[in-house]
C-alpha positions, 0 to 999 in steps of 0.5 A: 529758675534761680535769680541771682544778682551781683554780689557786693565785693566783700567776703567775710570768709576768706584767706589772705591769698584770696582777698585784698583789703579795700583802702578807704578811698576805694570803697566809693569806686567799689559801689558800697555805701559807707556802713552806718555803724562806727567802722571801727567796730565792724570787720574790714571790708575786703574784695575777692579776687576769686571768681565763680561759686564752689561747693564750700560756698554752700557751707559758708552761707554765701550761695544761699545768700546770693540766690532767689529760688522763689520771690514770694516764699515767706521770710519769717522773723521771730522774737523771744520773750525776755521782759525788758531784755527785748531791747537787746533784740531791737538793737540787733534788728537795728544793725540788721536794717543798717545792713539792709540799707548797705545792700539796697544802695549797692544794688541801686548803684549796679542797676541804675547808672544815672545817679539822679534816678537812683533811690536813696535807702536810709536805714532809719526810714526802712520798715522791716514790714517791707522784707518780712511776711510774718513776725512771731513774738512772745511776751515783749517779743510779741509787743515788738512783732506788733509794733513792727508788723501790724503797726509797720513802725521803723526801728528808731521809733520802736526803740524810743517807744520801748524805753517809754514802755519800759519806764512805764511798767517797771519804774514803779513796783506795785506789790512786795507780796511774794505771790502777788503780781508786782506791777499794774497792767494799766500802764501797758494798755495806755502806752500801747493805745498811744503807740496805735494812735500815732502809728496806725497805718490805716487812719491818715487823718489822726482820728485813730482811737488806739482801739484798732483790732489786731486782725487786718480784716475786721472792720471798725465794729469788729465784723468780718467780710461776709466771704473771709478767705483763709490766708494761702501762698497765692493770696493777692492781699499779702501783707506782713503779718503779726502773731503773738504767742500766749498761754490760755486757761479756759480752752482745750489747747495745750500748746501755745495759743496763737493771736493772729492778724490774719485768718489761719486755717489748716488745709490739705497741705498741712503735714500730719506730724506737725503740731496744730495750734488754734485756727482763725484770728481772734477778735482782740484789739492790738492792746488786748493781744499785747497785754495777753502775750505780756502777762508774765506769771507773778508780774502782771494780771492775766487778760480775760477775754471772750474768744471762739471755741475750737469749733469756731461756733461758741463764745467762751471766756478765756484767761491769757498769760504770757506765751513763754509758759508754752514757747518763749522761743516762737521759732518752732511755732512759726516753722510749724505754721509755715509747713501747714501753709506750704507743705513739707517739701518747701522751706522759708526763704529765711527764718530769723530767730532773735533771742533776748540773751542766752540764759545762765547755765549756773542757775540750777534752782538750788539756793545756797542760803537764805539772806540774813543771820538765820541762813545757815540753819537747816530748816531755813536753808531747806526752805530756801532751797525749796523756794529756789526750785519753785522760782527756777521753775517759773523762769525756765519758761524764759529759755528758748535754747532747746527750741533753737537746737531743734530748729538748727537740727531741722535746717541741718545748720545755720548756713542756709534759711534758719538763723539765730542771733542771741546775745551770748554774754552779759545778759544772762543774769539780767532779770526780766524787770531790771530797770536801773536808772543812771545819772549823767552830768550835763554842762552848759556855758553861758555868754560869759563863758561860765560853765554850769554842770548839773546831774540828770537822771536817765530812766533805765539808763544803766540797764539800757547801757548794759544791753547796748554794750552786751549787744555790741560786743556779741555782734562784733565778736569773732566766729567760735568753733561751733559756729559756721560764721560770726554773728556779724557775718550771719547778720550780713548774709541775712540782710543780703537775702532780704534785699534779694528777695524784695527786689525780686518780688518788685521786679516779678511783675505782679504789681497788685500783689506787690502794692498790697504787700507794700501797704498801698491798699491798706485803706481800701477796706476802711473807705469801703466800710465807711461808704466812701467814694473818696480816693484812697491816699497812699503814704509813700515810704522812702526808698521803696515807692510804696505805702507803709 
């Protein structure tokens, strides 16, 4: 039976006759927490005088957002590849978690009249891993999926580390040869190991070496449990999983190769028509998985690693490259994996696909002229066009809009379980490795009121500012003709669905399953494998009363 919680009193698809704008002093009485972003950049809050649902609510996405059919049906996040443009994806998720906090506080006020007993939800503390079941990512999207899912990090920390990683990777070019790898891969390995050391959700005594395995079920030596069960919809040990998409050489797999944090097997529920990817979970460390998914051709060296073959009996040596070569938009892979676990008759509670900017349609691969005085000579121009076609062939793998169209067709639009948010203007010409610094003037005043000004260089400052402005413009723009709703409305509805699903899970009565999902049992296996009888300590996440 559907479970429906009261809806906060704002409607975004409305007519003047149905809606009354909320005055600023009315918001608190309407049980809405102030939004965490600049109010001038958001749609006006309005309250509807209409009651009840209508057929039209289906097409506006409202009825979908308000109802919970099954608390434990998965919510899935997918993240495109795009190099440094992945920062824009994180900005979208940051706005999403702000909206999640608004909905959480609203429902908390409705359900707990005693103010002293209410939980307070702060967007900076909330973990996306407490709302999503699977996070798929390609290239730097895989890095983000790993940070948010496997390492269970919050958004402010991810944004900060993304800047550090961007500067480590792209600030210093190694090679200027046309067909050589442009950048060293060691800085990425070092940066990821440092992130793992600091944010490992398992080691509580700061003893993490940064060498943790990607699969949750492997012990310190990389050994699997004797009786390793595959992931199923009824698994009690349910926790947010991370999946990095890569491309391989040395295996028989022609599709994207999935590096999973869990043991995936194809059972009897898997429809015959779906794509079958590799099975199981490869014995790779977190830094290896992020290196594998990020090894873009001509940018970084491929990762060479030993993995099991398709029969899972023999070790083979494989070369891993950026999964964008196969599927830069991982939404189709994520949906396929869902169908293989839950069958063809069911759909996710939410599959949220986040892009790294709509690509330029003008780049058709034909160069006009070669730079320099000889560019108009026919022979030189022909070489230029050939090189442009070759270059365009390489960057085609970064385009994920075709996958989006396939998913939108499957979901019959974006007003229910499938949604995609992708900055449509301002990033189309930004290269994967764009990293342009900026200069800022800092002013200081001493005790004698003497003001001193000095210039400081902000690594990647101009690049980051461009993405911040383009993302803000996209999230605050109006609905376009081909859309059922504006990006901000889609985002608000996704947040509502996430919160309703989470709260329904907490109230479902499956205490053990809920504790596993929160991460409260993460350290049980560590204590067991170490032979320790000490009580497992649980880190409490603010606002949820659970573990990391």
